[in-house]
Rosetta silent file (secondary structure, phi, psi, omega in degrees, C-alpha in Angstrom):
SEQUENCE: MPRIQINLELCDGCGTCVYVCPASVLEPHGRKVKVANPEACLGIRAKNICAECMEKEESCLGCLACVKTCPTAAIEIFEA
SCORE:     score description
SCORE:     0.000 S_00000001
   1 L     0.000  129.875  178.878   21.487   -4.290    9.596 S_00000001
   2 E   -65.742  145.851  176.387   17.929   -3.297    8.661 S_00000001
   3 E  -124.369  141.940 -177.900   15.477   -2.653   11.492 S_00000001
   4 E  -103.103  138.266  172.453   11.697   -2.904   11.247 S_00000001
   5 E  -124.565  123.157  178.432    9.258   -0.505   12.849 S_00000001
   6 E  -108.242  122.715  174.974    5.576   -1.459   12.965 S_00000001
   7 L   -84.950  103.366 -175.162    3.071    1.261   13.772 S_00000001
   8 L   -69.003  -17.728  175.499    0.530   -0.748   15.745 S_00000001
   9 L   -73.188  -28.469  179.392   -2.033    2.023   15.453 S_00000001
  10 L   -93.675  -27.892 -177.326   -2.037    1.549   11.675 S_00000001
  11 L   -64.306  126.549  177.556   -1.564   -2.239   11.566 S_00000001
  12 L  -104.108    5.347  175.124   -4.859   -4.023   10.919 S_00000001
  13 L    72.998   21.061 -176.971   -3.364   -7.502   11.301 S_00000001
  14 L   -63.937  -27.927  176.822   -4.154   -8.599    7.730 S_00000001
  15 L    85.826    2.547  179.354   -0.947  -10.677    7.626 S_00000001
  16 H   -55.603  -43.688 -179.020    0.066   -9.769    4.084 S_00000001
  17 H   -62.705  -35.183 -179.402    3.553   -8.844    5.290 S_00000001
  18 H   -60.474  -43.138 -174.758    3.905  -12.182    7.074 S_00000001
  19 H   -77.849  -23.292 -179.495    3.399  -14.132    3.862 S_00000001
  20 H   -94.390  -10.933 -177.384    5.729  -12.049    1.678 S_00000001
  21 L   -72.874  114.505 -178.671    8.666  -11.889    4.107 S_00000001
  22 L   -72.467  -15.525 -178.322   11.411  -14.186    2.758 S_00000001
  23 L  -104.113    4.877  179.925   13.230  -14.249    6.114 S_00000001
  24 L    53.767   42.485 -179.167   10.168  -15.074    8.276 S_00000001
  25 L   -82.723  -24.648 -176.731   10.822  -12.025   10.434 S_00000001
  26 E  -110.240  150.409  175.996    7.115  -11.188   10.891 S_00000001
  27 E  -150.735  155.087  179.105    4.295  -13.269   12.334 S_00000001
  28 E   -67.909  147.121  179.220    0.624  -12.795   13.275 S_00000001
  29 E  -147.564   93.736 -175.538   -0.078  -11.860   16.878 S_00000001
  30 L    63.699 -123.405  179.119   -3.759  -11.594   17.724 S_00000001
  31 L  -100.887   19.911  179.312   -5.174   -8.805   15.566 S_00000001
  32 E  -134.169 -179.176  174.417   -1.761   -7.310   14.850 S_00000001
  33 E  -118.121  142.600  177.736    1.572   -8.392   13.411 S_00000001
  34 E  -123.487  162.946  175.623    4.716   -8.673   15.477 S_00000001
  35 E   -84.678  118.778 -176.993    8.398   -8.979   14.696 S_00000001
  36 L   -76.080  -20.543 -179.802    9.313  -12.607   15.319 S_00000001
  37 L  -112.000  101.078 -177.539   12.995  -11.764   15.502 S_00000001
  38 H   -56.916  -25.327  179.237   13.602   -9.210   18.285 S_00000001
  39 H   -68.648  -19.648  179.517   17.026   -8.447   16.812 S_00000001
  40 H   -94.568    2.549 -171.939   15.286   -6.994   13.743 S_00000001
  41 E   -88.084  147.510  176.685   13.008   -4.845   15.878 S_00000001
  42 L  -145.741  138.929  173.765   13.070   -1.061   16.272 S_00000001
  43 L   100.315  146.025 -177.273   10.837    1.316   18.174 S_00000001
  44 H   -61.528  -44.665 -177.910    8.952    1.293   21.443 S_00000001
  45 H   -60.850  -45.107 -179.102    5.655    0.161   19.918 S_00000001
  46 H   -67.266  -43.481 -177.441    7.227   -2.820   18.194 S_00000001
  47 H   -65.033  -29.445  177.861    9.368   -3.794   21.198 S_00000001
  48 H   -61.123  -38.247  178.426    6.328   -3.834   23.486 S_00000001
  49 H   -79.071  -35.185 -173.543    4.894   -6.690   21.455 S_00000001
  50 H   -77.128   -8.248 -176.815    8.244   -8.386   20.829 S_00000001
  51 L   -55.918  -28.460 -177.832    9.167   -8.736   24.490 S_00000001
  52 L   -95.649   -2.519 -172.646    7.635  -12.226   24.465 S_00000001
  53 L   -65.678  149.843  169.484    9.049  -13.304   21.085 S_00000001
  54 L   -86.810  135.652  178.723   11.185  -16.348   20.544 S_00000001
  55 L   -71.871  143.473  175.137   14.435  -15.444   18.814 S_00000001
  56 L  -120.257  156.737  179.106   14.950  -16.818   15.329 S_00000001
  57 L   -69.976  -32.980 -177.803   18.180  -17.159   13.395 S_00000001
  58 L   -68.903  152.131  173.984   16.756  -15.274   10.419 S_00000001
  59 L  -139.838  166.156 -177.540   16.865  -11.503   10.356 S_00000001
  60 L   -57.358  132.487  179.029   15.457   -8.766    8.174 S_00000001
  61 L   -91.318  -11.588 -177.930   17.051   -8.652    4.725 S_00000001
  62 L    74.277   24.456 -176.508   15.865   -5.104    4.021 S_00000001
  63 L   -76.150  -16.502  178.930   14.093   -6.251    0.850 S_00000001
  64 L    71.135   10.633  179.139   11.089   -3.966    1.547 S_00000001
  65 H   -58.782  -41.969 -179.533    8.568   -6.665    0.525 S_00000001
  66 H   -66.744  -40.674 -179.881    6.562   -6.055    3.705 S_00000001
  67 H   -63.024  -44.353 -176.731    6.631   -2.283    3.252 S_00000001
  68 H   -69.034  -29.341 -176.417    5.469   -2.520   -0.360 S_00000001
  69 H   -97.869   -9.784 -178.112    2.588   -4.894    0.381 S_00000001
  70 L   -68.991  116.691 -177.268    1.252   -3.357    3.612 S_00000001
  71 L   -71.328  -15.870 -178.112   -2.174   -1.897    2.734 S_00000001
  72 L  -110.580    5.864 -179.451   -2.128    0.487    5.710 S_00000001
  73 L    54.879   43.259 -176.819    1.509    1.684    5.418 S_00000001
  74 L   -91.009   -4.511 -174.268    2.188    0.480    8.968 S_00000001
  75 E  -119.169  135.797  173.461    5.736   -0.789    8.354 S_00000001
  76 E  -130.040  148.187  176.274    8.980    1.088    7.913 S_00000001
  77 E  -122.376  132.204 -179.209   12.489   -0.289    7.550 S_00000001
  78 E  -122.978  153.288  171.799   15.552    1.646    8.672 S_00000001
  79 E   -87.862  128.796 -179.169   19.252    0.934    8.472 S_00000001
  80 L  -100.785    0.000    0.000   20.718    0.664   11.977 S_00000001
């Protein structure tokens, strides 16, 4: 299952990844983006934001759409 890691130091909260994600795994959170599905989450930085998330049935498909469109290269996807 693919896991998403968001580097919050690089994320500028533009939301581009939110709109291209076909599984609705990402969502805006203040001036950053968070993983809406904690099961798709990886990494301490991402989990700190996701602790409050509501679980969704959808999970990361590993399509890399968010990675390819992120203007600050703040997102990585790993196979877990």
